N, C-alpha and C positions, 0 to 999 in steps of 0.2 A: 957607192954612190953616197954623194954628201949631201947630208940636209940642207935646204935654204932656206926658207921663210915663210910666213903666211899673212894675207890679210883678213881683216873682220873688219864687217859695217853692221850699222844700223840701217834699219829705213822705217820711210812713212810714208806710206801711201807711193810704193815704190819708186820714192825716191830715197838714193844716199841721204843719211843726214847727220851722219857719222863716221870717221873711219880710222884704222891704225894699224901697224904689223908690229911681225915680230921675227927676229930674224937670230941665228947663231952668233954671240958675242963675247968675247973676254972667256973665261972658263963656264959661261952657259947663256943668258938669252936676254938680248934687249929688246923689252917689251915697250905696248905704246909708244914706239915710233913712229915718226909723219904723224903723229893725230893729230884730227881733225874734226871737228864740229859743228856745223851752220846755227844749231839749239842744243839749250842745256835741257839737262833733264830736269821736269818736274820739283820742285819742292828743294828744301834749302838743308845743306848737309855740310857738317866741322870736320866730314872724311872726303870731302872731295867726292861724293858719290851724285852730284849733278852731271856731273862729267860721267858720258857715255863709255869715252875710254875708261876711263878708271871700276866704275859699275859696271858698264854690258860686256865690256871687251876683254878684261881682267881676266875675269874669271874662264874666259876659254880659252886664253893664251897661255897660261899655266897648265890648263890641261893637253892642252897642245905640246907645251915641251915636255912635261910629263910621258907624253906619248914617245918622244922622239930624243930624250935624254936616256945616256946610256951609261949613267954613274946615280943611279939613285935618286934620288930628291932636286930639281933643279936649282940654279943660282940664276933667280929674275931680275934685272937689272931695271933701270929707269933713267934718262938721261933729259936732262930742263937745263934750256939756252940758259946763258949766264951774264949775255952780252949783248949779244943780236938776238932785238927784236921787230921780225917783219912783219908780224900782224896785229903789231900792239896789246898782241894776250899772255906773248913768253914769259915774259920778266914773271910777271903775277901766278902763274904758273908755279915757277920756279922758286916764286915767296911761299906760295898752298904747300909745296913740299917740305920747306922749313919748317912749315905748322905739325905734315904729317909727322914728322920723325920726330916731337911730343910729343905725338900718341902709341909712337911707339913700329907703326906702318913702314916705315922704311928708316936707313939708318945714310948718309950720306959719306961717302968714299974720297968725297974730295972733287976738284973738278980732273978732267982731261980732254984732250982733244979729240972728238969724235969725226970723223969725216970735215977735216978743215974748219969744225967748229968747235970750241971750248962751251963745253957744259960741267953741269953737275954731274954726278953720277951718284944712283940710290939704289939700294940692296932691300930689295922687298921683304917683309918679313910677310913668308906667307901661309903661315899657321897664323897669326895676328890679322892678316889681311882677311882671313876666311873666315875668323871669328866675328869680327864686325861688319865684314858684310854682308852675313846671316842675317842683321838688324834693317838690311835693305830690301829685301825680297818683295 
């Protein structure tokens, strides 16, 4: 049986306020795809922890990938739009990931066509993410 993907949601009073998914991709997993949130997490963060996806979904998605990975520690990729901005926020998120690269959280692997859309591909440093994420519990 081939493994598909999974969806993760954040709820507030029985209403979904954030949603993102993970699915097999390349030699690992594409996390936080189709991510959306209707409100930000409280507080400011230079590490993008005001995003429910990055703060709350990503640790669960890493664990999910670990449970489904056959060959050791999973490779986790996150993609960001570079040209198309249907929500008015996608290009800002792409710039945010450029800043996250400076703190060692992600590494830009370049651009790729992902489901007919040119996107930046970022490889998550799981250890660095876990270290930084502890400060936001």
